N, C-alpha and C positions, 0 to 999 in steps of 0.2 A: 406217139411221142415224137416231138421234133427235137433234133439234136444237131449242133454244129459239128461237122466231121473234120478232123485233122487240122484244125486251126485255120482253114481257108474259108472262103465265103460260100462254099457249096453247102446247101442244106439238104439233109437226107432224113427220111423217116425211118426210125428204128422201131421194130415191134417184135415181141415174143409171140410166136404163133405155133399152132399145132401143125404137124407135118401135112403137106398137101401135094396133090399131083402136079399142080402148076409150077412147082419149084423143083421138079425132078432133076432137070439138067444141072441146076445150081447146086443142089444137094450132092449129086454124084461128083461134081467138080470139087466140092469141099472134101469129100472122102478121098478122092484121087490125090489132092494136095498132101494129105496126111501120109498116104501110102507111098507116094513118090519120094517123100522126104525120109521114109523109114521111121516115121513117128508112130507111137502107140495110138490106137483108135480110142480116144477118150472124148466123150463118155462111151461106155461099152456098146450101146445100140448102133454106133457107127460101124460095128463089125457085122451087123445083120446083113444077110444077102439082100440086094435090092435090084437084081436083074428084072424080076417081075415086080414092078413098082407098086401095083395094086395090092399084091400079096404082102409086100413089105409094109405098106400103110395099114393093112388089116392086122398084121402082126403087132405093130406098135399100138393100135387101138385095143387089141386083145390084152397086151401087157398092162395097159392102164386099168383094165378091169380085172386083172389077175387071171386071165384066160391064156392057156398055152405057155405059162412060164415054167421054167425048170424047177425041180425040187430045191428048196432052200432059198429061192428067189421070192421077192415080194412084189405086189403090184407097183408099177412105175410108169410115169408119164414122161414122154419126150417132147421137147420144145425146140423150135428153130428161132434163132435171132436173125431177123431179116432186115436188111438195109436196102431200101428200094426194091429191086427184084432179085437180090443176091442173098443166099444163106451164108451168113458170116460166122455163125456159131451154133452149137447144139448143146442143150442141157438135158439132164435126166434127173427127175425127182422121184426118189423112192418114197412111197407113201407111209412106210413104217420101217423100223430098224429090227434086225435080227442080231443075235450075239456077234455073228461074223461081221455084219455091217458096222457094228460099234467099234470093231478093231480096225477094219479097212473098208472104205467106201462111203460110209455115212449116208446122209439123205440125198445129197446133190453131187453130181458130177457134171463137168462142163468142159467144152473145148472151143477154141476160136480158130477159124481158118488161118493157116500159117501166114498167108499174105495179108491178112487183116489185123495182125497183132500189133501191139504198141500204140493203139489208138483209144484205149480205155474200154474196149468192148467186153473184156473179161469182167470188169467191175459191173458193167451194165447187165450182162446176161445173168450174173449172180443176183444182182438187185431184183431183176424182174422175176427170176425163178423163186427167190425168197418170198416175193409177193404171192406167187402161186401157192407156195407152201402154206402161207398164212390163210389164204382162201380155203384151203383144204383142212384147216384146223391144226396145222403143225406149228406150234408156237416155239418150240425149241428145235433148232436145226443143227445137226452135226455134219461137219465137213472134215475130210482128211486130205492131207497132201504130203508128199515127200518133203522132208526138211530141206533137201537140196533145191527144191522148186521155189525159189524166192519170189518169183512173179506170182504164183498162185497164192502163196502166203500173204503177199501184199494185197491182192484182190480180196481175200477173205477178211483181212484186217480192215480194209477200207469199207467193207460192208458191216462193220460192227463185230467182227469175230473176236472171240477171246480164246487164246491158246490155253487149252486145258491140260494137254499132256504130250509127251514125246516118248516113242517106244521103238526099239529096233524090232523090225518084222523080218524074221529069218527067211520066209518065203519070197520076200522082195529083195532081201539083202541090203536094206537101208532103213534109216530112221524115218518113222511116219509121225506126223503131227496130227493132233485132233483139236479141232476148233469148234466152239459152240457160238451160235448166233441166236439170241433170244434167251429165255430162261433155260439154264442147263437142266437136262433131264437126268 
């Protein structure tokens, strides 16, 4: 996909890709940005150890097949939003829901590199991950976000999200919103 970036005349290619060894340094830089700022590692695969990058990539591949996942987890695929040769975002698509994911987590989690925010990349990574969900036969996609996270709510709404409910989640100490995109399940 070709996309004009930041309102200037620079043209960059944005693509949703599977994790790959050629982007190791950029991926690690993205994770470092989150940790240096003290931000939570969202989506959760950002917290996976990646010192041995080959083993890290194998772990992600296994997760997509449901291999080596902890009890209570479901198979999930991780994608990188790549602009040129830089990983600017990461998304994670859970292939199905559990009762716990219906409360918190939903089908998709995503995060944008802190220095790349404010350029519409959140909307784009969600749009492209929703296309992946449809390719996998997931017609109704649940997303959750903290009510206080107005930016995430705006990204979800911009992708056709319908606010279904809000609930205080004691373990988080905050109100969580549940949004559906597609036909509500």
